[in-house]
FIDREN-635186 format. One record per residue (C-alpha): residue number from 1; residue in one letter; x, y, z. Coordinates in nm, 2 decimals. Layout:
FIDREN-635186
{r NUM; a; {X; Y; Z}},
...
END
This chain:
FIDREN-635186
{r 1; m; {0.13; -1.15; -2.98}},
{r 2; a; {-0.12; -1.20; -3.26}},
{r 3; g; {-0.40; -1.12; -3.01}},
{r 4; w; {-0.27; -0.76; -2.99}},
{r 5; v; {-0.22; -0.72; -3.36}},
{r 6; f; {-0.55; -0.86; -3.49}},
{r 7; r; {-0.79; -0.75; -3.21}},
{r 8; e; {-1.10; -0.54; -3.26}},
{r 9; n; {-1.06; -0.16; -3.27}},
{r 10; r; {-1.24; -0.03; -2.96}},
{r 11; v; {-1.17; 0.34; -3.02}},
{r 12; p; {-1.51; 0.42; -3.17}},
{r 13; h; {-1.68; 0.24; -2.88}},
{r 14; y; {-1.49; 0.45; -2.62}},
{r 15; q; {-1.55; 0.77; -2.81}},
{r 16; r; {-1.92; 0.71; -2.80}},
{r 17; e; {-1.90; 0.62; -2.43}},
{r 18; f; {-1.70; 0.93; -2.32}},
{r 19; q; {-1.86; 1.18; -2.56}},
{r 20; k; {-2.22; 1.08; -2.47}},
{r 21; h; {-2.42; 1.37; -2.31}},
{r 22; d; {-2.56; 1.19; -2.01}},
{r 23; g; {-2.48; 1.44; -1.73}},
{r 24; l; {-2.18; 1.25; -1.59}},
{r 25; r; {-1.83; 1.40; -1.57}},
{r 26; t; {-1.54; 1.22; -1.74}},
{r 27; w; {-1.39; 1.09; -1.42}},
{r 28; e; {-1.72; 0.93; -1.33}},
{r 29; k; {-1.74; 0.76; -1.66}},
{r 30; a; {-1.38; 0.63; -1.64}},
{r 31; r; {-1.39; 0.51; -1.28}},
{r 32; g; {-1.74; 0.41; -1.23}},
{r 33; k; {-2.01; 0.53; -1.00}},
{r 34; w; {-1.90; 0.30; -0.71}},
{r 35; m; {-1.55; 0.45; -0.65}},
{r 36; m; {-1.63; 0.80; -0.53}},
{r 37; p; {-1.89; 0.69; -0.27}},
{r 38; a; {-1.65; 0.43; -0.14}},
{r 39; y; {-1.37; 0.69; -0.13}},
{r 40; k; {-1.58; 0.94; 0.05}},
{r 41; t; {-1.70; 0.69; 0.30}},
{r 42; l; {-1.35; 0.59; 0.38}},
{r 43; l; {-1.23; 0.95; 0.40}},
{r 44; f; {-1.51; 1.07; 0.63}},
{r 45; t; {-1.49; 0.76; 0.85}},
{r 46; s; {-1.11; 0.81; 0.90}},
{r 47; i; {-1.15; 1.18; 0.97}},
{r 48; g; {-1.43; 1.11; 1.21}},
{r 49; a; {-1.23; 0.85; 1.39}},
{r 50; s; {-0.93; 1.08; 1.41}},
{r 51; m; {-1.14; 1.36; 1.56}},
{r 52; y; {-1.30; 1.13; 1.81}},
{r 53; m; {-0.97; 1.00; 1.94}},
{r 54; m; {-0.82; 1.35; 1.94}},
{r 55; g; {-1.11; 1.46; 2.16}},
{r 56; r; {-1.06; 1.16; 2.39}},
{r 57; l; {-0.69; 1.23; 2.42}},
{r 58; v; {-0.75; 1.59; 2.52}},
{r 59; l; {-0.97; 1.46; 2.80}},
{r 60; g; {-0.70; 1.22; 2.91}},
{r 61; h; {-0.83; 0.89; 2.78}},
{r 62; k; {-0.59; 0.68; 2.57}},
{r 63; t; {-0.83; 0.41; 2.46}},
{r 64; w; {-1.13; 0.40; 2.22}},
{r 65; i; {-1.38; 0.32; 2.50}},
{r 66; g; {-1.37; 0.33; 2.88}},
{r 67; k; {-1.18; 0.56; 3.12}},
{r 68; n; {-0.83; 0.41; 3.09}},
END
């Protein structure tokens, strides 16, 4: 418990980080630059896969590849 009581005050560090005028939005500073590209990749891949299979189902094919 003493680690919580006697630890360094990080508030000034985070204030400098979040109030810095570097052209990034607050959510980009908080979550990092890797999270949104990963999220968008997953989002568009899943939408693309869903649209591909919907098109195949309309044509009567129930598998990802082939005519079955």
